[in-house]
C-alpha positions in Angstrom: -22.2 -1.6 -8.0 -22.8 1.7 -6.5 -21.1 4.4 -8.8 -18.8 7.1 -5.6 -20.4 9.9 -8.5 -17.3 12.7 -6.8 -17.0 15.4 -8.5 -12.9 15.9 -9.1 -12.8 18.1 -6.5 -13.7 16.2 -4.1 -11.8 12.7 -4.7 -8.5 15.3 -4.0 -10.4 16.5 -0.8 -12.0 12.9 1.1 -9.5 10.8 3.1 -8.1 8.0 1.6 -9.1 6.0 4.1 -12.6 6.4 3.1 -11.3 5.1 0.2 -10.2 2.4 2.3 -13.5 1.5 3.5 -15.0 1.2 1.0 -13.6 -0.9 -0.9 -13.7 -3.0 3.0 -17.4 -2.7 2.8 -17.6 -4.3 -0.5 -15.2 -7.0 0.1 -17.3 -8.0 3.0 -20.9 -7.6 1.0 -18.8 -10.3 -1.1 -17.7 -12.5 1.5 -21.7 -12.6 3.2 -22.5 -14.1 -0.2 -20.1 -16.3 -1.4 -18.0 -17.9 1.7 -21.3 -18.1 3.7 -19.2 -19.6 7.1 -16.5 -16.4 7.3 -17.0 -12.7 7.4 -13.9 -10.0 6.5 -12.9 -9.9 10.4 -13.0 -14.6 10.4 -10.8 -14.1 6.8 -8.5 -11.1 8.3 -7.2 -13.3 11.2 -7.7 -16.8 9.0 -4.8 -14.7 6.6 -3.3 -13.5 8.9 -2.3 -17.0 11.1 -1.3 -18.3 7.3 1.1 -15.4 7.4 2.3 -16.0 10.7 2.3 -19.6 11.0 2.4 -20.9 15.1 1.2 -17.8 16.2 0.3 -17.3 19.4 -3.5 -15.2 20.8 -1.1 -12.5 22.2 0.5 -11.8 18.7 -2.2 -12.3 17.3 -3.9 -9.7 19.0 -1.5 -7.5 19.0 -1.0 -7.5 15.3 -4.1 -7.1 14.2 -4.4 -4.0 17.6 -7.5 -5.3 19.0 -8.0 -7.0 23.2 -6.9 -11.0 23.7 -10.3 -11.6 24.3 -11.8 -10.5 21.4 -8.9 -13.5 20.0 -10.5 -15.9 21.9 -13.6 -15.3 21.0 -13.3 -15.3 16.4 -10.6 -18.5 17.3 -13.0 -20.5 19.5 -15.2 -19.8 16.3 -13.0 -19.9 13.6 -11.7 -23.7 15.7 -15.6 -25.5 16.7 -15.6 -25.0 13.0 -12.9 -26.6 11.9 -10.1 -23.3 10.2 -8.0 -24.1 13.2 -6.6 -25.2 15.9 -4.5 -24.6 19.4 -0.9 -26.1 19.6 0.5 -26.0 23.2 4.5 -24.6 22.0 6.8 -27.4 23.3 9.2 -25.0 24.5 6.5 -23.1 26.5 4.1 -25.1 27.4 2.4 -21.8 29.0 1.5 -20.3 25.0 -0.5 -22.2 22.3 0.2 -21.8 18.8 -2.3 -21.3 16.2 -2.1 -23.4 13.4 -4.4 -23.2 10.2 -6.1 -26.7 9.7 -6.4 -28.3 5.8 -9.6 -27.2 5.7 -8.5 -23.4 6.4 -5.5 -23.3 4.4 -8.2 -24.4 1.5 -9.9 -21.4 2.3 -7.7 -19.1 2.8 -6.1 -20.3 -0.6 -9.6 -19.6 -1.7 -9.8 -16.4 -0.1 -6.5 -14.7 -1.4 -7.7 -16.5 -4.8 -10.3 -14.7 -5.0 -8.4 -11.3 -3.8 -5.9 -11.9 -6.7 -9.0 -11.9 -9.1 -11.0 -8.8 -7.7 -7.7 -7.1 -8.1 -6.4 -8.4 -11.2 -10.1 -6.7 -12.4 -9.7 -4.1 -10.7 -6.0 -3.2 -12.3 -6.8 -3.5 -15.8 -6.8 0.2 -16.3 -3.3 0.9 -15.1 0.4 -0.6 -15.6 2.4 -3.2 -13.3 4.3 0.4 -12.6 1.7 2.0 -10.8 0.2 -1.1 -9.3 3.0 -1.3 -7.1 3.6 1.7 -6.6 0.2 2.0 -5.7 1.2 -1.3 -3.4 4.6 0.7 -2.1 1.9 4.2 -0.9 -0.3 1.4 0.5 2.5 -0.4 2.4 4.3 2.6 3.7 0.7 4.4 4.6 -0.6 1.6 7.0 3.5 1.6 8.2 2.9 5.6 8.8 -0.9 4.6 10.9 1.1 2.7 13.0 3.9 4.6 13.8 1.3 7.2 14.7 -0.4 5.5 16.8 
């Protein structure tokens, strides 16, 4: 793995989003090497469907800040690979809800396991309080970023 090799003063002046992008790029590389069937983008969709059972395509588009046509393309691909299924909503026949198949659930469990294992290695140098504070800060940061859009 490459060392960013920033001088101390540069670390302070580098935007947080750039560090987040480095982490995302490493995650995408790991997925390419270890999960041949899915991309990092696919994993985002699968994990969000896991956390938001029976979400509609429109709701997923809103959640991920993408177009409905983008969601439709990704969903079709994931459905063809057997990770998800679309079900007609019993209360609204025009709406199709998204649900993970058993293969999709197993894949998400594997992804989450890998993510937690990776985080565990990254967090070895920090106390539990520092880790919780960092997560809270990232959560707040993401909510503020969303509110400003």
